[in-house]
C-alpha positions in Angstrom: -6.6 -7.7 -35.8 -7.0 -9.4 -39.2 -10.3 -11.2 -39.6 -8.3 -14.2 -40.6 -7.3 -14.6 -36.9 -10.6 -13.7 -35.3 -13.5 -16.0 -34.8 -16.1 -13.3 -34.9 -19.5 -13.1 -33.3 -21.4 -16.3 -32.3 -24.5 -14.4 -33.1 -26.1 -14.2 -36.6 -26.1 -10.8 -38.3 -29.0 -8.4 -37.3 -31.3 -7.8 -40.3 -33.0 -4.4 -40.7 -36.3 -6.1 -40.1 -35.2 -7.5 -36.7 -33.7 -4.1 -35.8 -37.0 -2.5 -36.4 -39.0 -5.3 -34.7 -36.8 -5.0 -31.5 -37.7 -1.4 -31.1 -41.4 -2.1 -30.6 -43.7 -3.7 -28.1 -42.0 -2.8 -24.8 -43.8 -1.9 -21.6 -42.9 1.1 -19.5 -40.4 -0.1 -16.9 -39.3 3.2 -15.4 -38.4 3.2 -11.7 -39.0 5.6 -8.8 -36.2 4.6 -6.4 -35.9 5.8 -2.9 -32.7 7.7 -1.9 -29.9 5.3 -0.8 -29.1 5.8 2.9 -25.5 6.6 2.1 -26.7 9.7 0.1 -27.1 11.5 3.4 -23.3 11.2 4.0 -21.7 11.6 0.6 -22.1 15.4 0.2 -20.0 16.0 3.3 -17.3 13.6 1.9 -17.2 15.5 -1.4 -17.0 18.8 0.5 -14.1 17.6 2.5 -12.2 16.6 -0.6 -13.0 19.9 -2.3 -11.7 21.8 0.8 -8.4 19.8 0.5 -8.0 21.1 -3.1 -9.8 24.4 -3.3 -10.0 25.9 -6.8 -9.0 22.6 -8.5 -11.1 20.3 -10.7 -11.0 16.7 -9.4 -12.1 13.5 -11.2 -12.5 10.2 -9.4 -13.3 7.2 -11.5 -15.2 4.0 -10.8 -13.0 2.1 -13.2 -14.1 -0.1 -16.1 -14.7 -3.8 -16.7 -11.6 -6.0 -16.7 -11.3 -8.8 -19.2 -10.9 -12.3 -17.8 -10.8 -14.1 -21.2 -12.1 -13.4 -24.7 -15.6 -11.9 -24.1 -15.8 -12.7 -20.4 -15.1 -10.0 -17.8 -14.4 -10.3 -14.1 -17.3 -9.4 -11.7 -17.0 -5.6 -11.4 -16.2 -3.8 -8.2 -15.7 0.0 -8.3 -12.8 2.0 -7.0 -13.4 2.4 -3.2 -12.9 6.2 -3.2 -15.5 6.5 -6.0 -18.0 4.6 -4.0 -17.2 6.4 -0.8 -17.8 9.8 -2.6 -21.0 8.8 -4.5 -22.6 5.6 -3.2 -22.6 4.4 -6.8 -21.3 0.9 -7.8 -21.7 1.0 -11.6 -18.7 0.7 -14.0 -17.3 3.5 -16.0 -18.6 6.3 -13.9 -16.7 9.5 -13.0 -17.5 11.9 -10.3 -16.2 15.4 -10.9 -15.8 18.1 -8.3 -15.5 21.5 -9.9 -13.3 24.3 -8.6 -16.2 25.9 -6.9 -17.1 22.6 -5.1 -20.1 21.7 -7.4 -20.3 18.0 -8.1 -21.5 16.0 -11.1 -21.7 12.3 -11.6 -21.1 11.2 -15.1 -22.6 7.8 -15.9 -23.3 5.3 -18.6 -27.2 5.3 -18.2 -29.8 2.9 -19.3 -30.0 2.9 -23.1 -33.2 3.8 -24.9 -35.3 1.1 -26.6 -34.7 3.2 -29.7 -31.0 2.5 -29.4 -29.9 -0.9 -30.6 -27.3 -1.2 -27.8 -29.9 -2.7 -25.4 -29.9 -6.0 -27.4 -26.8 -5.7 -29.6 -24.1 -4.9 -27.0 -22.8 -7.9 -25.1 -20.8 -5.8 -22.6 -23.4 -3.1 -21.7 -26.6 -4.1 -23.4 -29.5 -4.5 -21.0 -30.6 -7.8 -22.4 -27.0 -9.1 -21.9 -25.8 -7.4 -18.8 -28.9 -6.2 -16.9 -30.7 -2.9 -16.5 -28.7 0.2 -15.7 -30.4 3.2 -13.9 -31.5 6.2 -16.0 -29.9 9.5 -15.2 -33.0 10.7 -13.4 -33.2 7.5 -11.4 -29.5 7.9 -10.4 -30.0 11.4 -9.3 -32.9 10.4 -7.0 -31.0 7.4 -5.6 -27.7 9.1 -5.0 -28.6 12.8 -4.4 -26.1 14.2 -7.0 -26.6 15.7 -10.5 -26.1 13.0 -13.1 -25.0 13.5 -16.7 -24.2 11.2 -19.6 -20.7 9.8 -19.6 -20.4 11.1 -23.2 -20.5 14.7 -21.7 -17.5 14.1 -19.4 -14.4 16.3 -20.1 -11.0 14.9 -19.3 -9.5 17.8 -17.4 -8.1 18.1 -13.9 -6.5 15.9 -11.2 -7.6 12.4 -10.7 -7.4 9.5 -8.2 -4.1 8.3 -9.7 -2.4 11.6 -8.7 -0.4 10.5 -5.5 -1.5 13.6 -3.5 -5.2 13.1 -4.4 -4.9 9.4 -3.6 -3.3 10.2 -0.3 -5.9 12.7 0.7 -8.7 10.4 -0.2 -7.2 7.7 2.0 -6.7 10.1 4.9 -10.3 11.4 4.7 -11.5 7.8 4.9 -9.5 7.0 8.0 -12.3 8.1 10.4 -15.5 6.2 9.7 -18.9 8.0 10.1 -21.9 6.3 11.8 -23.2 4.8 8.5 -19.8 3.2 7.8 -19.6 1.8 11.2 -23.0 0.2 10.8 -21.9 -1.4 7.5 -18.7 -2.8 9.2 -20.8 -4.2 12.0 -23.0 -6.0 9.5 -19.9 -7.3 7.7 -18.6 -8.7 11.0 -22.0 -10.3 11.9 -22.1 -12.1 8.5 -18.5 -13.2 8.9 -19.2 -14.6 12.4 -22.1 -16.7 10.9 -19.7 -17.8 8.2 -17.2 -19.0 10.9 -20.0 -21.0 12.5 -20.8 -22.6 9.2 -17.2 -23.7 8.8 -17.1 -25.2 12.2 -20.3 -27.1 11.5 -18.8 -28.4 8.3 -15.6 -29.7 10.0 -17.3 -33.0 10.8 -17.8 -33.9 7.1 -15.4 -31.8 5.2 -12.1 -33.3 4.2 -10.3 -30.4 2.6 -9.5 -26.7 2.9 -11.2 -26.1 -0.4 -14.5 -27.5 0.9 -14.4 -25.0 3.9 -13.5 -22.2 1.6 -16.7 -22.9 -0.3 -18.8 -23.0 2.9 -17.6 -19.6 3.9 -18.0 -18.2 0.5 -21.6 -19.4 0.3 -22.5 -17.4 3.4 -20.7 -14.2 2.2 -22.4 -14.4 -1.1 -25.9 -15.2 0.4 -25.9 -12.3 2.9 -23.4 -9.9 1.4 -21.8 -9.1 -1.9 -18.8 -11.4 -1.9 -15.8 -12.2 0.3 -13.8 -9.1 1.0 -10.5 -10.7 0.1 -9.3 -14.3 -0.8 -10.0 -16.4 2.2 -7.1 -18.0 4.0 -8.2 -21.6 4.9 -4.9 -23.0 6.3 -4.8 -26.5 7.9 -1.7 -28.0 9.5 1.6 -26.6 8.2 -0.2 -24.3 5.8 -1.0 -22.0 8.7 2.6 -21.1 8.8 2.3 -19.4 5.4 1.0 -15.9 6.3 -1.0 -15.4 3.1 -1.9 -19.0 2.2 -4.5 -18.8 -0.5 -4.2 -22.1 -2.5 -6.6 -23.7 0.0 -6.0 -27.1 -1.5 -4.8 -29.1 1.5 -6.4 -31.9 3.5 -7.9 -31.7 7.0 -6.3 -34.0 9.5 -7.4 -35.1 12.9 -5.2 -33.6 15.6 -4.1 -30.6 13.5 -5.2 -27.0 13.6 -7.1 -24.9 11.2 -6.4 -21.2 10.8 -9.3 -19.4 9.1 -8.7 -15.8 8.0 -11.9 -14.6 6.2 -14.2 -11.7 5.8 -17.6 -11.1 4.2 -18.1 -8.0 2.2 -21.5 -6.3 2.5 -23.6 -5.2 -0.4 -22.4 -1.7 0.4 -18.8 -3.1 -0.1 -17.5 -2.8 3.4 -15.5 -5.9 4.6 -14.7 -7.6 7.8 -11.4 -9.3 8.5 -11.3 -11.9 11.2 -9.0 -14.8 12.1 -9.5 -17.7 14.4 -7.5 -20.9 15.0 -9.6 -24.0 15.8 -8.6 -27.7 16.4 -9.9 -29.8 13.6 -11.2 -32.4 16.1 -12.6 -29.8 18.5 -9.9 -30.1 21.2 -6.5 -28.5 21.5 -3.5 -30.7 22.5 -1.4 -29.4 25.4 1.2 -27.9 23.2 -1.3 -26.4 20.9 -3.2 -24.8 23.8 0.0 -23.3 25.3 1.0 -21.7 22.0 -2.5 -20.5 21.4 -2.7 -18.9 24.8 0.7 -17.2 24.3 -0.7 -15.7 21.1 -3.9 -14.6 22.9 -1.8 -12.9 25.6 0.0 -11.0 22.8 -3.4 -10.0 21.5 -4.6 -8.9 24.9 -1.5 -6.7 25.4 -2.2 -5.1 22.0 -5.8 -4.4 22.9 -4.7 -2.7 26.2 -2.9 0.0 24.2 -5.9 1.0 22.1 -7.3 4.5 23.0 -7.7 7.8 21.3 -4.4 9.7 21.1 -2.3 6.5 21.4 0.5 6.1 18.8 -0.7 3.7 16.1 2.3 1.5 16.4 2.0 1.1 20.2 -0.3 -1.9 20.1 2.0 -3.8 17.7 5.0 -3.2 19.9 3.1 -4.3 23.0 2.2 -7.6 21.3 5.7 -8.1 20.1 7.2 -7.7 23.6 4.8 -10.5 24.9 5.9 -12.8 22.1 9.5 -12.0 22.5 9.2 -12.9 26.2 7.3 -16.1 25.4 9.9 -17.2 22.8 12.6 -16.7 25.5 10.7 -18.7 28.0 10.5 -21.5 25.4 14.2 -21.3 24.9 13.9 -20.3 21.3 15.6 -17.0 22.0 18.4 -16.5 24.5 17.6 -14.3 27.5 20.2 -11.7 26.3 18.5 -11.3 22.9 17.9 -7.6 22.5 14.2 -6.8 21.6 15.2 -3.9 19.3 17.3 -6.2 17.2 14.0 -8.0 16.2 15.2 -11.6 16.4 11.7 -12.6 17.5 10.5 -11.7 14.1 11.7 -15.0 12.7 8.5 -16.5 14.2 6.2 -13.5 14.0 7.1 -11.8 10.7 4.4 -9.2 10.0 2.8 -6.2 11.5 -0.1 -6.7 14.0 -2.9 -4.9 12.2 -4.2 -2.4 9.7 -7.1 -0.1 9.0 -10.3 -1.7 7.8 -13.3 -0.4 5.8 -14.1 -0.4 2.1 -10.8 -2.2 1.5 -9.4 -5.0 3.7 -6.2 -3.0 4.0 -8.0 0.3 4.0 -6.6 3.7 3.4 -3.4 2.3 2.2 -2.4 5.4 0.3 -2.5 7.6 3.4 0.8 9.3 4.3 2.8 7.7 7.1 2.5 10.8 9.4 -1.3 10.5 9.4 -1.4 6.6 9.6 1.5 4.4 10.7 3.3 7.2 12.4 0.1 9.0 13.5 -2.2 8.5 16.5 -5.5 6.6 17.0 -8.8 8.6 16.9 -12.5 7.9 17.6 -14.0 6.3 14.4 -10.8 4.5 13.4 -11.6 0.8 12.6 -8.7 -1.5 12.6 -7.6 -5.1 13.0 -5.4 -6.4 15.8 -3.8 -9.7 14.7 -0.4 -10.6 16.2 0.6 -14.1 15.2 3.2 -16.9 15.7 4.4 -19.0 12.7 6.6 -22.1 13.0 7.8 -23.2 9.6 7.9 -27.0 8.9 11.6 -26.9 8.0 12.8 -24.7 10.9 15.8 -26.5 12.4 16.0 -24.1 15.3 12.7 -25.2 16.9 11.7 -28.6 18.5 10.1 -30.9 16.0 6.8 -30.9 17.8 6.4 -27.2 17.1 7.2 -27.3 13.4 4.4 -26.7 10.9 2.0 -24.7 13.2 0.6 -21.2 12.9 -1.4 -19.1 15.2 -3.3 -15.8 14.7 -6.2 -14.3 16.5 -7.6 -11.3 14.6 -10.1 -8.9 16.0 -11.9 -6.1 14.3 -11.8 -3.0 16.5 -13.6 0.3 16.7 -11.8 3.1 18.5 -14.3 5.0 20.7 -14.2 8.3 22.6 -12.9 6.5 25.7 -11.2 3.4 24.4 -12.3 0.7 22.0 -15.0 -1.8 21.2 -14.3 -5.3 19.8 -16.7 -5.6 16.8 -15.8 -9.3 16.5 -16.6 -10.1 20.1 -19.2 -12.7 19.2 -16.4 -15.1 18.3 -14.5 -16.7 21.2 -10.9 -15.8 22.1 -9.7 -18.1 24.9 -8.8 -21.7 24.0 -11.4 -23.2 26.4 -14.0 -20.9 25.0 -13.1 -22.0 21.4 -13.7 -25.6 22.4 -17.0 -24.8 24.1 -18.2 -22.8 21.1 -17.3 -25.6 18.7 -19.2 -28.1 20.8 -22.2 -25.8 20.9 -22.2 -25.0 17.2 -21.8 -28.7 16.2 -24.6 -29.6 18.5 -27.0 -27.4 16.6 -25.9 -28.7 13.2 
């Protein structure tokens, strides 16, 4: 770009005298870090990937900083497969698995005080962006050989290769004990965030205010939110992925909150609850909520090792189909297989959960959607009912409401465990929980 159309640096030029002065007078600040707990698990993960591609060189990248505007970047989050294989969360790194299975982590290490990068470089300089680990420190933390990024050779298959991406997703389907503990932590933080939101209902006037309340908990105890929170009051709850979160809270309406905290190890929860803004369901709201809960219960009853993945969704849909017929919204002769019920329950009833909210999404259908459940799978169960405000086929009193109860589930050797069980499910329990939470505010 021509200098004529470029503002240039806000900083004054660095004189030779300043350059020399900046190299002197620094204390020793080397670290002696302990091994990260995840380092006990990553060698087996890398070995499994190597065994899927014996004799091939594989390169899995962390990704780099993404520009938000001018010299401002978005907060960095590494590629999930990279973190799963290494435990590292820094930008620009590449883990390489050689044809013989040997692994090396190529990193951008801490710059020397003899190198002007530490104070000159706004993107990577330590005085601008914070301290990076040295190569030795990274090796001790992560339990893998570390080399300078400048030594990396671009050769082999990488995470953008569809087959490599699929295998990485499939290897991540079954969570190890460390991952399960991280997900339990994410769920616990999220449950406390939901309580925060309920406490705030008495004074908050907007969806945006509640979004901020939950975000504060996620940021305080974890890394961030695991995805854009859905804070949907009134008719906004009928929009499945509502994220504007700019509407008002009104007495007598419902609030659908779909949110998840991401831990500092980058695992996320994904929970949804529907609560009455004033603390009490109306008769119509209660009946629809309990129909949705019955669908969720039917889905849960199908969860066990060896069960077809799609079975829990179909069980939930049969309950909703029957409920819609009882309400007169579908005729009794409507054939389930024709899917007319989907007008009011449009999406699937769950997905895998882990480092990504829609985890393992590159896995091939035969091992995921058309596969079977196994111990160590963590997934959501979230059938919903959505009545659009302009739907002329439903009674006016139903228009502009949405219902979804979403649980985070661990498949066990003999069935399942609800990780999100700390949050209530039944309508009466929701009301009692709200009363109790508000009483302690």
